[in-house]
C-alpha positions in Angstrom: -339.4 40.3 -81.5 -337.6 41.3 -78.3 -336.4 38.6 -76.0 -337.5 40.1 -72.6 -336.5 37.2 -70.5 -332.9 37.2 -71.9 -332.6 40.8 -71.5 -333.6 40.6 -68.0 -331.3 37.8 -67.1 -328.3 39.6 -68.6 -329.2 42.7 -66.5 -329.3 40.7 -63.2 -325.9 39.0 -64.0 -324.5 42.5 -64.5 -326.0 43.9 -61.3 -324.5 40.8 -59.3 -321.0 41.6 -60.8 -321.1 45.2 -60.2 -322.9 45.5 -56.9 -321.8 42.1 -55.2 -322.7 42.1 -51.5 -325.1 45.0 -52.0 -327.3 42.8 -54.3 -329.5 40.0 -53.2 -332.5 38.1 -54.3 -335.4 37.9 -51.8 -338.8 36.1 -51.6 -341.6 37.8 -53.2 -343.4 37.9 -49.8 -340.5 40.0 -48.3 -340.6 42.6 -51.1 -343.8 44.4 -50.4 -344.7 44.1 -54.2 -347.8 42.5 -55.6 -346.0 40.0 -57.7 -344.9 36.2 -57.7 -341.9 36.9 -60.1 -338.3 37.0 -58.9 -337.6 39.8 -56.5 -334.3 41.7 -55.7 -333.1 43.9 -53.0 -330.0 46.3 -53.4 -328.7 47.8 -50.4 -328.0 51.6 -50.7 -325.8 53.4 -48.2 -324.8 57.1 -47.5 -321.6 57.7 -49.4 -318.8 59.7 -47.5 -316.7 59.7 -50.6 -316.5 57.6 -53.8 -315.3 54.4 -51.9 -316.2 54.4 -48.3 -320.0 53.8 -47.3 -321.6 55.2 -44.2 -324.1 52.9 -42.5 -325.8 55.7 -40.4 -328.3 55.8 -43.3 -329.3 52.9 -45.4 -332.2 51.9 -47.6 -333.2 48.7 -49.6 -334.3 49.3 -53.3 -336.6 46.5 -54.1 -337.4 45.7 -57.8 -339.0 43.0 -59.9 -339.2 42.8 -63.7 -342.5 42.9 -65.4 -343.1 40.8 -68.4 -342.2 43.2 -70.9 -339.5 45.1 -69.2 -337.6 47.2 -70.2 -340.4 48.4 -72.3 -342.3 48.9 -69.1 -341.2 50.3 -65.9 -340.0 47.8 -63.2 -342.0 47.2 -60.0 -340.3 49.3 -57.2 -340.4 49.5 -53.5 -338.2 51.2 -50.9 -337.6 50.1 -47.5 -335.9 51.9 -44.6 -333.0 49.8 -43.2 -331.8 52.6 -41.1 -332.4 56.3 -40.5 -334.9 57.0 -43.4 -338.4 58.3 -42.6 -341.6 57.1 -44.6 -342.0 60.5 -46.1 -338.6 60.4 -47.5 -339.1 57.1 -49.0 -342.2 58.4 -50.7 -340.2 61.3 -52.1 -337.6 59.0 -53.4 -340.0 56.5 -55.0 -341.7 59.2 -57.0 -338.4 60.4 -58.3 -337.3 56.8 -59.3 -340.6 56.1 -61.1 -340.4 59.5 -63.1 -336.7 58.5 -64.2 -337.8 54.9 -65.1 -340.5 56.4 -67.4 -337.9 58.5 -69.1 -335.7 55.6 -69.8 -338.1 53.1 -71.3 -336.6 50.6 -73.8 -333.2 50.0 -72.2 -331.9 48.5 -68.8 -332.4 51.1 -66.1 -332.0 49.3 -62.8 -328.3 50.4 -62.4 -329.4 53.9 -63.3 -332.0 54.0 -60.7 -329.4 52.7 -58.0 -327.0 55.5 -58.9 -329.8 58.1 -58.7 -330.8 56.7 -55.2 -327.3 57.0 -53.9 -327.0 60.6 -55.0 -330.3 61.5 -53.5 -329.3 59.8 -50.1 -326.1 61.7 -50.1 -327.8 64.9 -50.9 -330.4 64.5 -48.3 -328.5 63.1 -45.3 -324.8 64.1 -45.7 -325.3 67.4 -43.6 -327.4 65.7 -41.1 -325.1 62.7 -40.4 -322.2 65.3 -40.2 -324.0 67.3 -37.4 -324.8 63.9 -35.8 -321.1 63.0 -35.8 -320.1 66.2 -34.3 -322.7 65.8 -31.5 -321.8 62.2 -30.9 -318.0 63.3 -30.7 -318.8 66.0 -28.3 -320.8 63.8 -26.1 -318.0 61.1 -26.0 -315.7 64.0 -24.8 -318.1 64.9 -22.1 -318.1 61.2 -20.8 -314.3 61.3 -20.3 -313.6 61.7 -16.7 -310.5 63.7 -16.0 -308.5 62.6 -12.9 -307.9 65.0 -10.0 -304.7 64.8 -8.0 -304.2 66.3 -4.4 -305.1 69.8 -4.1 -302.1 72.3 -4.0 -301.8 74.2 -0.7 -299.0 76.6 0.5 -298.0 73.7 2.9 -297.9 71.0 0.3 -296.1 73.4 -2.1 -293.4 74.3 0.5 -292.7 70.7 1.4 -292.5 69.8 -2.5 -290.1 72.7 -3.0 -287.8 71.6 0.0 -287.7 68.0 -1.3 -287.0 69.2 -4.8 -284.2 71.4 -3.7 -282.7 68.8 -1.6 -282.7 66.4 -4.8 -281.2 69.0 -7.1 -278.4 69.8 -4.5 -277.6 66.1 -4.4 -277.5 65.9 -8.3 -275.2 68.8 -8.4 -273.0 67.3 -5.7 -272.7 64.2 -7.8 -271.1 66.2 -10.6 -268.6 68.0 -8.7 -264.9 66.6 -8.2 -263.9 65.1 -5.0 -261.5 67.9 -4.1 -264.4 70.3 -4.2 -266.2 68.4 -1.6 -263.4 68.7 1.0 -264.6 70.9 4.0 -262.7 74.2 5.1 -261.8 72.5 8.3 -260.3 69.6 6.5 -258.2 71.9 4.3 -256.9 74.0 7.2 -253.4 73.2 8.3 -252.4 72.7 12.0 -249.6 74.8 13.5 -247.2 71.9 13.1 -248.1 71.3 9.5 -247.9 75.1 8.9 -244.2 75.2 10.1 -243.4 71.9 8.2 -244.7 73.4 4.9 -242.0 76.1 5.0 -244.4 79.0 5.3 -243.1 80.0 8.7 -239.5 80.7 7.6 -240.3 83.9 5.8 -242.4 85.4 8.7 -240.2 84.1 11.7 -236.7 84.8 10.2 -236.6 88.5 11.6 -237.7 87.2 14.7 -235.0 84.6 15.1 -232.3 87.0 14.2 -233.2 89.4 16.9 -233.9 87.1 19.7 -231.6 85.8 22.4 -234.0 83.0 23.2 -232.9 80.6 20.5 -234.1 77.5 22.4 -237.5 78.9 23.1 -240.1 76.8 21.3 -243.9 76.7 20.9 -245.8 73.8 22.0 -248.9 73.1 19.7 -251.5 70.5 20.7 -251.8 68.8 17.3 -254.6 66.5 18.7 -256.8 69.4 19.7 -259.0 69.3 16.6 -262.0 70.7 18.1 -260.3 73.9 19.9 -262.4 76.9 19.3 -259.2 79.1 18.8 -257.9 79.2 15.3 -254.3 77.9 15.3 -253.2 80.6 12.7 -254.4 83.2 15.2 -252.3 81.6 17.9 -249.3 81.9 15.8 -249.9 85.4 14.8 -250.2 86.3 18.4 -246.8 84.6 19.3 -245.1 86.3 16.6 -246.4 89.7 17.8 -245.1 89.0 21.1 -241.7 88.3 19.8 -241.5 91.4 17.7 -242.3 93.6 20.8 -239.0 94.9 22.1 -240.3 95.2 25.6 -240.7 91.4 25.9 -237.0 91.0 24.8 -234.6 90.1 27.5 -237.1 88.3 29.6 
């Protein structure tokens, strides 16, 4: 004689170990079943893959063993926890009852759970994929893109002038100090030009042909702001010395 109670207890212990948090015992008044026996609910979620559940769709598979289970089909009820219509629950319940009838004589609850997960995935995987895309698009639309100051010709020219000034400053920092000396600072005064020895080559012919050996040129070394170039002054003086008409004066 079959010990139905023992078989039912063994199945419940196995379901607890396999399903863990998805499995719970509920009060008969919460089951929606016409029974006073122990009732249980198994939470079934849409599976994105073999390990990660997606809680956008969830249902509760409620069952209770009859006195002669598994030689009789269990009492079954389905509850929508999230995202499943009453018509979908009716379709799934008919499917599970048909499968239970085909498995009489052996523990079948876990098999019904597996079939329920497969059905939910086939029924809602595409719909939730579209939902995720729409939700992602909506989130992007909610992003506020900050706007800066509008660009005009005037603001662009002001920016470019500032940029070029900063660029020139950066380039100046890279140059050696000798390159930063101005042309005026590099130019020799008349006195410095003579003292450097450059005058000897140009003045030698003049000195040999001149009777005014004591004649000298007075340069104002302190007149740094004179508009007349000192080298031009020297050239003018030498030209006069070379002119024969000026000799003997």
